[in-house]
DOKE-99077 format. One record per residue (C-alpha): residue number from 0; x, y, z. Coordinates in nm, 2 decimals, padded with zeros to 4 digits. Layout:
<pts>
pt seq:NUM&px:X&py:Y&pz:Z .
...
</pts>
This chain:
<pts>
pt seq:0&px:00.00&py:00.00&pz:00.00 .
pt seq:1&px:00.28&py:00.24&pz:00.09 .
pt seq:2&px:00.48&py:00.15&pz:-00.21 .
pt seq:3&px:00.18&py:00.21&pz:-00.44 .
pt seq:4&px:00.11&py:00.55&pz:-00.28 .
pt seq:5&px:00.47&py:00.65&pz:-00.32 .
pt seq:6&px:00.47&py:00.56&pz:-00.68 .
pt seq:7&px:00.15&py:00.75&pz:-00.75 .
pt seq:8&px:00.29&py:01.05&pz:-00.57 .
pt seq:9&px:00.61&py:01.03&pz:-00.77 .
pt seq:10&px:00.43&py:01.01&pz:-01.10 .
pt seq:11&px:00.20&py:01.30&pz:-01.01 .
pt seq:12&px:00.49&py:01.51&pz:-00.89 .
pt seq:13&px:00.70&py:01.44&pz:-01.20 .
pt seq:14&px:00.40&py:01.53&pz:-01.43 .
pt seq:15&px:00.34&py:01.86&pz:-01.25 .
pt seq:16&px:00.72&py:01.93&pz:-01.24 .
pt seq:17&px:00.75&py:01.86&pz:-01.62 .
pt seq:18&px:00.47&py:02.10&pz:-01.70 .
pt seq:19&px:00.61&py:02.36&pz:-01.46 .
pt seq:20&px:00.96&py:02.32&pz:-01.61 .
pt seq:21&px:00.82&py:02.41&pz:-01.95 .
pt seq:22&px:00.64&py:02.71&pz:-01.81 .
pt seq:23&px:00.96&py:02.83&pz:-01.63 .
pt seq:24&px:01.16&py:02.78&pz:-01.95 .
pt seq:25&px:00.91&py:02.99&pz:-02.15 .
pt seq:26&px:00.91&py:03.26&pz:-01.88 .
pt seq:27&px:01.29&py:03.27&pz:-01.87 .
pt seq:28&px:01.31&py:03.37&pz:-02.23 .
pt seq:29&px:01.11&py:03.68&pz:-02.14 .
pt seq:30&px:01.19&py:03.76&pz:-01.77 .
pt seq:31&px:01.45&py:03.60&pz:-01.55 .
pt seq:32&px:01.27&py:03.74&pz:-01.24 .
pt seq:33&px:00.94&py:03.58&pz:-01.33 .
pt seq:34&px:01.11&py:03.25&pz:-01.40 .
pt seq:35&px:01.30&py:03.26&pz:-01.07 .
pt seq:36&px:00.97&py:03.34&pz:-00.88 .
pt seq:37&px:00.77&py:03.06&pz:-01.05 .
pt seq:38&px:01.04&py:02.79&pz:-01.02 .
pt seq:39&px:01.01&py:02.74&pz:-00.64 .
pt seq:40&px:00.63&py:02.76&pz:-00.67 .
pt seq:41&px:00.64&py:02.47&pz:-00.92 .
pt seq:42&px:00.84&py:02.26&pz:-00.66 .
pt seq:43&px:00.58&py:02.33&pz:-00.39 .
pt seq:44&px:00.29&py:02.26&pz:-00.62 .
pt seq:45&px:00.45&py:01.93&pz:-00.72 .
pt seq:46&px:00.48&py:01.84&pz:-00.35 .
pt seq:47&px:00.12&py:01.94&pz:-00.29 .
pt seq:48&px:-00.01&py:01.73&pz:-00.58 .
pt seq:49&px:00.19&py:01.43&pz:-00.45 .
pt seq:50&px:00.05&py:01.48&pz:-00.11 .
pt seq:51&px:-00.31&py:01.49&pz:-00.24 .
pt seq:52&px:-00.26&py:01.18&pz:-00.45 .
pt seq:53&px:-00.10&py:00.99&pz:-00.17 .
pt seq:54&px:-00.37&py:01.10&pz:00.08 .
pt seq:55&px:-00.65&py:00.98&pz:-00.16 .
pt seq:56&px:-00.47&py:00.65&pz:-00.22 .
pt seq:57&px:-00.44&py:00.59&pz:00.15 .
pt seq:58&px:-00.79&py:00.70&pz:00.22 .
pt seq:59&px:-00.70&py:00.99&pz:00.46 .
pt seq:60&px:-01.00&py:01.19&pz:00.55 .
pt seq:61&px:-01.07&py:01.52&pz:00.39 .
pt seq:62&px:-01.00&py:01.72&pz:00.71 .
pt seq:63&px:-00.65&py:01.59&pz:00.74 .
pt seq:64&px:-00.59&py:01.65&pz:00.36 .
pt seq:65&px:-00.71&py:02.01&pz:00.40 .
pt seq:66&px:-00.47&py:02.07&pz:00.69 .
pt seq:67&px:-00.18&py:01.93&pz:00.49 .
pt seq:68&px:-00.26&py:02.15&pz:00.19 .
pt seq:69&px:-00.30&py:02.46&pz:00.41 .
pt seq:70&px:00.04&py:02.40&pz:00.57 .
pt seq:71&px:00.19&py:02.35&pz:00.22 .
pt seq:72&px:00.02&py:02.67&pz:00.09 .
pt seq:73&px:00.17&py:02.88&pz:00.36 .
pt seq:74&px:00.51&py:02.82&pz:00.21 .
pt seq:75&px:00.41&py:02.96&pz:-00.12 .
pt seq:76&px:00.48&py:03.33&pz:-00.04 .
pt seq:77&px:00.81&py:03.24&pz:00.13 .
pt seq:78&px:00.91&py:03.05&pz:-00.18 .
pt seq:79&px:00.81&py:03.34&pz:-00.41 .
pt seq:80&px:01.01&py:03.59&pz:-00.21 .
pt seq:81&px:01.32&py:03.37&pz:-00.20 .
pt seq:82&px:01.28&py:03.32&pz:-00.58 .
pt seq:83&px:01.26&py:03.69&pz:-00.63 .
pt seq:84&px:01.56&py:03.76&pz:-00.41 .
pt seq:85&px:01.77&py:03.50&pz:-00.60 .
pt seq:86&px:01.66&py:03.64&pz:-00.93 .
pt seq:87&px:01.76&py:03.99&pz:-00.83 .
pt seq:88&px:02.10&py:03.87&pz:-00.72 .
pt seq:89&px:02.15&py:03.68&pz:-01.04 .
pt seq:90&px:02.06&py:03.99&pz:-01.24 .
pt seq:91&px:02.30&py:04.20&pz:-01.04 .
pt seq:92&px:02.58&py:03.95&pz:-01.10 .
pt seq:93&px:02.50&py:03.93&pz:-01.47 .
pt seq:94&px:02.49&py:04.31&pz:-01.50 .
pt seq:95&px:02.82&py:04.34&pz:-01.32 .
pt seq:96&px:02.97&py:04.07&pz:-01.54 .
pt seq:97&px:02.85&py:04.25&pz:-01.85 .
pt seq:98&px:02.99&py:04.58&pz:-01.73 .
pt seq:99&px:03.33&py:04.42&pz:-01.66 .
pt seq:100&px:03.34&py:04.26&pz:-02.00 .
pt seq:101&px:03.25&py:04.59&pz:-02.17 .
pt seq:102&px:03.51&py:04.77&pz:-01.97 .
pt seq:103&px:03.78&py:04.51&pz:-02.06 .
pt seq:104&px:03.68&py:04.55&pz:-02.43 .
pt seq:105&px:03.71&py:04.93&pz:-02.40 .
pt seq:106&px:04.04&py:04.90&pz:-02.23 .
pt seq:107&px:04.17&py:04.67&pz:-02.50 .
pt seq:108&px:04.05&py:04.90&pz:-02.77 .
pt seq:109&px:04.21&py:05.20&pz:-02.60 .
pt seq:110&px:04.53&py:05.02&pz:-02.56 .
pt seq:111&px:04.53&py:04.91&pz:-02.92 .
pt seq:112&px:04.46&py:05.26&pz:-03.03 .
pt seq:113&px:04.75&py:05.39&pz:-02.82 .
pt seq:114&px:04.98&py:05.14&pz:-02.97 .
pt seq:115&px:04.88&py:05.22&pz:-03.32 .
pt seq:116&px:04.91&py:05.59&pz:-03.25 .
pt seq:117&px:05.26&py:05.55&pz:-03.11 .
pt seq:118&px:05.36&py:05.34&pz:-03.41 .
pt seq:119&px:05.22&py:05.59&pz:-03.66 .
pt seq:120&px:05.36&py:05.90&pz:-03.49 .
pt seq:121&px:05.70&py:05.73&pz:-03.45 .
pt seq:122&px:05.70&py:05.66&pz:-03.83 .
pt seq:123&px:05.59&py:06.01&pz:-03.91 .
pt seq:124&px:05.86&py:06.16&pz:-03.70 .
pt seq:125&px:06.13&py:05.93&pz:-03.82 .
pt seq:126&px:06.07&py:06.02&pz:-04.19 .
pt seq:127&px:06.12&py:06.39&pz:-04.16 .
pt seq:128&px:06.41&py:06.34&pz:-03.92 .
pt seq:129&px:06.58&py:06.12&pz:-04.17 .
pt seq:130&px:06.53&py:06.38&pz:-04.44 .
pt seq:131&px:06.67&py:06.66&pz:-04.22 .
pt seq:132&px:06.97&py:06.45&pz:-04.13 .
pt seq:133&px:07.05&py:06.37&pz:-04.49 .
pt seq:134&px:07.01&py:06.73&pz:-04.60 .
pt seq:135&px:07.22&py:06.85&pz:-04.31 .
pt seq:136&px:07.50&py:06.60&pz:-04.40 .
pt seq:137&px:07.48&py:06.72&pz:-04.76 .
pt seq:138&px:07.52&py:07.08&pz:-04.65 .
pt seq:139&px:07.82&py:06.99&pz:-04.43 .
pt seq:140&px:07.99&py:06.79&pz:-04.71 .
pt seq:141&px:07.92&py:07.06&pz:-04.97 .
pt seq:142&px:07.70&py:06.84&pz:-05.19 .
pt seq:143&px:07.38&py:07.03&pz:-05.15 .
pt seq:144&px:07.21&py:07.16&pz:-05.47 .
pt seq:145&px:07.32&py:07.49&pz:-05.59 .
pt seq:146&px:06.97&py:07.63&pz:-05.59 .
pt seq:147&px:06.98&py:07.65&pz:-05.20 .
pt seq:148&px:06.66&py:07.46&pz:-05.15 .
pt seq:149&px:06.78&py:07.25&pz:-04.86 .
pt seq:150&px:06.74&py:07.52&pz:-04.59 .
pt seq:151&px:06.38&py:07.58&pz:-04.69 .
pt seq:152&px:06.31&py:07.20&pz:-04.70 .
pt seq:153&px:06.46&py:07.15&pz:-04.36 .
pt seq:154&px:06.24&py:07.43&pz:-04.22 .
pt seq:155&px:05.94&py:07.27&pz:-04.39 .
pt seq:156&px:06.01&py:06.93&pz:-04.23 .
pt seq:157&px:06.07&py:07.10&pz:-03.89 .
pt seq:158&px:05.74&py:07.28&pz:-03.92 .
pt seq:159&px:05.58&py:06.94&pz:-04.00 .
pt seq:160&px:05.72&py:06.78&pz:-03.69 .
pt seq:161&px:05.62&py:07.09&pz:-03.48 .
pt seq:162&px:05.26&py:07.05&pz:-03.60 .
pt seq:163&px:05.26&py:06.68&pz:-03.51 .
pt seq:164&px:05.40&py:06.75&pz:-03.16 .
pt seq:165&px:05.15&py:07.04&pz:-03.12 .
pt seq:166&px:04.87&py:06.80&pz:-03.21 .
pt seq:167&px:04.99&py:06.54&pz:-02.96 .
pt seq:168&px:05.01&py:06.81&pz:-02.69 .
pt seq:169&px:04.66&py:06.93&pz:-02.77 .
pt seq:170&px:04.52&py:06.58&pz:-02.76 .
pt seq:171&px:04.70&py:06.52&pz:-02.43 .
pt seq:172&px:04.54&py:06.83&pz:-02.28 .
pt seq:173&px:04.20&py:06.72&pz:-02.40 .
pt seq:174&px:04.22&py:06.37&pz:-02.26 .
pt seq:175&px:04.37&py:06.47&pz:-01.93 .
pt seq:176&px:04.13&py:06.76&pz:-01.87 .
pt seq:177&px:04.40&py:07.02&pz:-01.84 .
pt seq:178&px:04.28&py:07.23&pz:-02.13 .
pt seq:179&px:04.18&py:07.58&pz:-02.02 .
pt seq:180&px:03.93&py:07.77&pz:-02.23 .
pt seq:181&px:03.94&py:08.15&pz:-02.21 .
pt seq:182&px:03.59&py:08.20&pz:-02.33 .
pt seq:183&px:03.46&py:08.52&pz:-02.47 .
pt seq:184&px:03.17&py:08.62&pz:-02.70 .
pt seq:185&px:03.28&py:08.53&pz:-03.06 .
pt seq:186&px:03.12&py:08.59&pz:-03.39 .
pt seq:187&px:03.14&py:08.25&pz:-03.56 .
pt seq:188&px:03.10&py:08.42&pz:-03.90 .
pt seq:189&px:03.43&py:08.60&pz:-03.85 .
pt seq:190&px:03.60&py:08.26&pz:-03.78 .
pt seq:191&px:03.45&py:08.12&pz:-04.10 .
pt seq:192&px:03.58&py:08.41&pz:-04.30 .
pt seq:193&px:03.92&py:08.38&pz:-04.15 .
pt seq:194&px:03.93&py:08.01&pz:-04.22 .
pt seq:195&px:03.83&py:08.06&pz:-04.58 .
pt seq:196&px:04.10&py:08.33&pz:-04.63 .
pt seq:197&px:04.37&py:08.11&pz:-04.46 .
pt seq:198&px:04.28&py:07.81&pz:-04.67 .
pt seq:199&px:04.33&py:07.98&pz:-05.00 .
pt seq:200&px:04.71&py:07.95&pz:-05.00 .
pt seq:201&px:04.70&py:07.57&pz:-04.95 .
pt seq:202&px:04.40&py:07.54&pz:-05.19 .
pt seq:203&px:04.58&py:07.73&pz:-05.47 .
pt seq:204&px:04.89&py:07.51&pz:-05.42 .
pt seq:205&px:04.68&py:07.20&pz:-05.45 .
pt seq:206&px:04.45&py:07.33&pz:-05.73 .
pt seq:207&px:04.14&py:07.32&pz:-05.51 .
pt seq:208&px:03.86&py:07.58&pz:-05.51 .
pt seq:209&px:03.74&py:07.71&pz:-05.18 .
pt seq:210&px:03.40&py:07.87&pz:-05.13 .
pt seq:211&px:03.24&py:08.00&pz:-04.81 .
pt seq:212&px:02.91&py:08.15&pz:-04.69 .
pt seq:213&px:02.76&py:08.28&pz:-04.37 .
pt seq:214&px:02.44&py:08.45&pz:-04.26 .
pt seq:215&px:02.41&py:08.83&pz:-04.28 .
pt seq:216&px:02.32&py:08.84&pz:-03.90 .
pt seq:217&px:02.59&py:08.79&pz:-03.64 .
pt seq:218&px:02.61&py:08.43&pz:-03.50 .
pt seq:219&px:02.76&py:08.46&pz:-03.16 .
pt seq:220&px:02.88&py:08.18&pz:-02.93 .
pt seq:221&px:03.09&py:08.17&pz:-02.61 .
pt seq:222&px:03.43&py:08.02&pz:-02.70 .
pt seq:223&px:03.80&py:08.03&pz:-02.68 .
pt seq:224&px:03.90&py:08.19&pz:-03.01 .
pt seq:225&px:04.24&py:08.02&pz:-03.04 .
pt seq:226&px:04.11&py:07.67&pz:-02.97 .
pt seq:227&px:03.80&py:07.70&pz:-03.19 .
pt seq:228&px:04.01&py:07.84&pz:-03.47 .
pt seq:229&px:04.24&py:07.53&pz:-03.43 .
pt seq:230&px:03.94&py:07.30&pz:-03.46 .
pt seq:231&px:03.81&py:07.47&pz:-03.77 .
pt seq:232&px:04.15&py:07.48&pz:-03.93 .
pt seq:233&px:04.19&py:07.11&pz:-03.87 .
pt seq:234&px:03.87&py:07.04&pz:-04.05 .
pt seq:235&px:03.95&py:07.26&pz:-04.34 .
pt seq:236&px:04.30&py:07.13&pz:-04.38 .
pt seq:237&px:04.17&py:06.77&pz:-04.38 .
pt seq:238&px:03.92&py:06.86&pz:-04.65 .
pt seq:239&px:04.18&py:07.03&pz:-04.87 .
pt seq:240&px:04.42&py:06.73&pz:-04.82 .
pt seq:241&px:04.17&py:06.48&pz:-04.94 .
pt seq:242&px:04.02&py:06.67&pz:-05.23 .
pt seq:243&px:04.17&py:06.62&pz:-05.57 .
pt seq:244&px:04.29&py:06.91&pz:-05.79 .
pt seq:245&px:03.99&py:07.07&pz:-05.96 .
pt seq:246&px:03.76&py:06.98&pz:-05.67 .
pt seq:247&px:03.58&py:07.22&pz:-05.43 .
pt seq:248&px:03.58&py:07.26&pz:-05.06 .
pt seq:249&px:03.29&py:07.45&pz:-04.92 .
pt seq:250&px:03.28&py:07.61&pz:-04.58 .
pt seq:251&px:02.93&py:07.73&pz:-04.47 .
pt seq:252&px:02.77&py:07.86&pz:-04.15 .
pt seq:253&px:02.41&py:07.83&pz:-04.05 .
pt seq:254&px:02.20&py:07.82&pz:-03.74 .
pt seq:255&px:01.94&py:07.57&pz:-03.62 .
pt seq:256&px:01.79&py:07.38&pz:-03.33 .
pt seq:257&px:02.01&py:07.17&pz:-03.11 .
pt seq:258&px:02.02&py:06.81&pz:-03.22 .
pt seq:259&px:02.00&py:06.66&pz:-02.87 .
pt seq:260&px:01.95&py:06.86&pz:-02.55 .
pt seq:261&px:02.10&py:06.58&pz:-02.34 .
pt seq:262&px:02.45&py:06.60&pz:-02.51 .
pt seq:263&px:02.64&py:06.42&pz:-02.77 .
pt seq:264&px:02.65&py:06.05&pz:-02.83 .
pt seq:265&px:02.94&py:05.87&pz:-02.66 .
pt seq:266&px:03.23&py:05.78&pz:-02.88 .
pt seq:267&px:03.49&py:05.54&pz:-02.76 .
pt seq:268&px:03.74&py:05.66&pz:-03.02 .
pt seq:269&px:03.71&py:06.03&pz:-02.96 .
pt seq:270&px:03.92&py:06.20&pz:-02.69 .
pt seq:271&px:03.75&py:06.21&pz:-02.36 .
pt seq:272&px:03.71&py:06.57&pz:-02.23 .
pt seq:273&px:03.72&py:06.58&pz:-01.85 .
pt seq:274&px:03.73&py:06.87&pz:-01.62 .
pt seq:275&px:03.79&py:07.14&pz:-01.89 .
pt seq:276&px:03.86&py:07.47&pz:-01.71 .
pt seq:277&px:03.72&py:07.80&pz:-01.82 .
pt seq:278&px:03.83&py:08.15&pz:-01.76 .
pt seq:279&px:03.79&py:08.50&pz:-01.88 .
pt seq:280&px:03.50&py:08.64&pz:-02.07 .
pt seq:281&px:03.19&py:08.43&pz:-02.05 .
pt seq:282&px:03.23&py:08.16&pz:-01.80 .
pt seq:283&px:02.99&py:07.92&pz:-01.96 .
pt seq:284&px:02.78&py:07.87&pz:-02.27 .
pt seq:285&px:02.44&py:08.04&pz:-02.25 .
pt seq:286&px:02.15&py:07.98&pz:-02.49 .
pt seq:287&px:01.82&py:08.08&pz:-02.33 .
pt seq:288&px:01.58&py:07.86&pz:-02.52 .
pt seq:289&px:01.82&py:07.56&pz:-02.51 .
pt seq:290&px:01.76&py:07.52&pz:-02.89 .
pt seq:291&px:02.00&py:07.74&pz:-03.07 .
pt seq:292&px:02.32&py:07.61&pz:-03.23 .
pt seq:293&px:02.57&py:07.73&pz:-03.49 .
pt seq:294&px:02.65&py:07.48&pz:-03.76 .
pt seq:295&px:02.98&py:07.51&pz:-03.95 .
pt seq:296&px:02.98&py:07.26&pz:-04.24 .
pt seq:297&px:03.30&py:07.17&pz:-04.43 .
pt seq:298&px:03.22&py:06.97&pz:-04.74 .
pt seq:299&px:03.50&py:06.82&pz:-04.95 .
pt seq:300&px:03.55&py:06.61&pz:-05.26 .
pt seq:301&px:03.73&py:06.30&pz:-05.10 .
pt seq:302&px:03.51&py:06.05&pz:-05.29 .
pt seq:303&px:03.33&py:05.93&pz:-04.98 .
pt seq:304&px:03.43&py:05.69&pz:-04.69 .
pt seq:305&px:03.29&py:05.35&pz:-04.62 .
pt seq:306&px:03.00&py:05.38&pz:-04.37 .
pt seq:307&px:03.17&py:05.14&pz:-04.12 .
pt seq:308&px:03.48&py:05.36&pz:-04.11 .
pt seq:309&px:03.31&py:05.69&pz:-04.05 .
pt seq:310&px:03.32&py:05.67&pz:-03.67 .
pt seq:311&px:03.69&py:05.57&pz:-03.68 .
pt seq:312&px:03.78&py:05.90&pz:-03.85 .
pt seq:313&px:03.79&py:06.06&pz:-03.51 .
pt seq:314&px:04.02&py:05.80&pz:-03.35 .
pt seq:315&px:04.36&py:05.95&pz:-03.28 .
pt seq:316&px:04.61&py:05.84&pz:-03.54 .
pt seq:317&px:04.37&py:05.64&pz:-03.75 .
pt seq:318&px:04.42&py:05.68&pz:-04.13 .
pt seq:319&px:04.18&py:05.44&pz:-04.29 .
pt seq:320&px:04.23&py:05.27&pz:-04.62 .
pt seq:321&px:04.47&py:05.35&pz:-04.89 .
pt seq:322&px:04.22&py:05.58&pz:-05.04 .
pt seq:323&px:04.26&py:05.80&pz:-04.73 .
pt seq:324&px:04.64&py:05.76&pz:-04.70 .
pt seq:325&px:04.78&py:06.11&pz:-04.62 .
pt seq:326&px:04.98&py:06.29&pz:-04.89 .
pt seq:327&px:05.32&py:06.44&pz:-04.83 .
pt seq:328&px:05.32&py:06.70&pz:-04.56 .
pt seq:329&px:05.02&py:06.57&pz:-04.37 .
pt seq:330&px:05.05&py:06.51&pz:-03.99 .
pt seq:331&px:04.99&py:06.20&pz:-03.79 .
pt seq:332&px:04.61&py:06.18&pz:-03.82 .
pt seq:333&px:04.54&py:06.38&pz:-03.50 .
pt seq:334&px:04.35&py:06.68&pz:-03.65 .
pt seq:335&px:04.00&py:06.53&pz:-03.65 .
pt seq:336&px:04.03&py:06.39&pz:-03.30 .
pt seq:337&px:04.16&py:06.72&pz:-03.17 .
pt seq:338&px:03.88&py:06.91&pz:-03.35 .
pt seq:339&px:03.61&py:06.69&pz:-03.20 .
pt seq:340&px:03.77&py:06.72&pz:-02.85 .
pt seq:341&px:03.77&py:07.10&pz:-02.87 .
pt seq:342&px:03.41&py:07.11&pz:-03.00 .
pt seq:343&px:03.29&py:06.89&pz:-02.71 .
pt seq:344&px:03.49&py:07.10&pz:-02.46 .
pt seq:345&px:03.28&py:07.39&pz:-02.58 .
pt seq:346&px:02.95&py:07.19&pz:-02.54 .
pt seq:347&px:02.93&py:07.11&pz:-02.91 .
pt seq:348&px:03.04&py:06.82&pz:-03.14 .
pt seq:349&px:03.18&py:06.73&pz:-03.47 .
pt seq:350&px:03.00&py:06.48&pz:-03.69 .
pt seq:351&px:03.06&py:06.34&pz:-04.04 .
pt seq:352&px:02.85&py:06.20&pz:-04.32 .
pt seq:353&px:02.89&py:06.11&pz:-04.68 .
pt seq:354&px:02.73&py:06.36&pz:-04.92 .
pt seq:355&px:02.77&py:06.44&pz:-05.29 .
pt seq:356&px:03.12&py:06.39&pz:-05.42 .
pt seq:357&px:03.27&py:06.35&pz:-05.07 .
pt seq:358&px:03.22&py:06.41&pz:-04.70 .
pt seq:359&px:03.05&py:06.67&pz:-04.49 .
pt seq:360&px:03.20&py:06.75&pz:-04.15 .
pt seq:361&px:02.97&py:06.96&pz:-03.93 .
pt seq:362&px:03.09&py:07.14&pz:-03.62 .
pt seq:363&px:02.81&py:07.25&pz:-03.39 .
pt seq:364&px:02.83&py:07.50&pz:-03.11 .
pt seq:365&px:02.57&py:07.63&pz:-02.87 .
pt seq:366&px:02.47&py:07.99&pz:-02.94 .
pt seq:367&px:02.54&py:08.26&pz:-02.69 .
pt seq:368&px:02.22&py:08.44&pz:-02.78 .
pt seq:369&px:01.92&py:08.28&pz:-02.95 .
pt seq:370&px:01.83&py:08.62&pz:-03.10 .
pt seq:371&px:02.14&py:08.75&pz:-03.28 .
pt seq:372&px:02.17&py:09.12&pz:-03.36 .
pt seq:373&px:02.23&py:09.23&pz:-03.72 .
pt seq:374&px:02.59&py:09.32&pz:-03.81 .
pt seq:375&px:02.65&py:09.69&pz:-03.85 .
</pts>
C-alpha cells in the first residue's frame, strides 16, 4: 500500500514538475525574475499534488488533507520571495559581469589605439628626421644643390614635426582635462571668413577651389577663439588634403535647433574631455531657449568613406584605407580627434556624413544668444 502510494505521488509530482519546467523555461526567455519566482512555486505545487494523490490513495479523511494543503500553501509566499531575491541577485551578477566585460573590451580598444598611435607617430617623426639629417649632412659635405633649396626644405620638415607635436600636446590636454578655455563672445561668421582666407594659400597650391558662406546676421557663441580656430583649421586642412585638384571645398555657416539637449553621443574613439577649465570672458555657454546652435559645415571632394569607417575617423592616429592615405606634408592623423575634442569641450560636437562627391563635416556650437543682432 505504501509503495503504491509513493509511486502514485512520484508520478503526479513528475508530471506537474515537467509542465512547470516548460512554463519556467518559457518565462525565462522573457523575464528572469518571473522564471525565478515561479520555479520554487512549481516545486511546492509538485509536493502538494503528490500529497493529495497519496492521501487519496491511503484514504486519509478530507479534514487531514485540508490541513496538509494549508500548511503547504503557507510556504508559497516564502518560496516566491526567495525566488525573487535569487533572481535579483542573479541579475546584479549578470549586470556586473557585462559591465566588466564591456570595460575590458574598451580597455583593449584604447590600448590598441594607443599602440597604433605610437607606431604611426614614430614613423611620421622618423621620416622627416631622416630627411633633415640627410640634407644637413649634404650641406656639411658641400654636396647640396646649388639652388639653395635645402634650408627651406629643412624648415618645412621641422614645421611638419612641430605640427605633429602640437597635435599630440593638444590631444593630451583634452584627454587629461587640463585644457583651459578662455571664453569670450565670438562671432562665428568671422571665424569662418578667416578660415576661408587662410585656406586659399594651400588650396591654390593643390589646385582646389574654396568657397564660403555665412548669414548676414551675427552668429555669436561663447568660445576660446584660439582653440576654436584650431578645430576649424583642422577640419578645413583635412578637407583640402583629401580633395583632388579641380575639386571644391565649401565652408558654410548656418544656425538651427540643437540636435540633442542631453548631449552628444558617446564615442569610444574620440578623446574624452574631462574637467575642462574655463576662464575669462563668458564663464559658460548660454543659450536661453536651449535650442540654438551654430553649424559650421565643411564639405570636401574626397570621394566618400565606407560607412563602417566613418566613426573611426575621429580615432587619434587612424588613417583608414589606402584611399585616405595622407599625402606628403600631412600630420599623424590627429587633427580630427583634436577638432572633436575641442568642440565637445565647448559643449558642441563634430560629426561626419557622406554627401555628394565627398564628405561633410559639421561642427556644432551652442549659441550665446538665440536672438542675434544684425551686423553693422
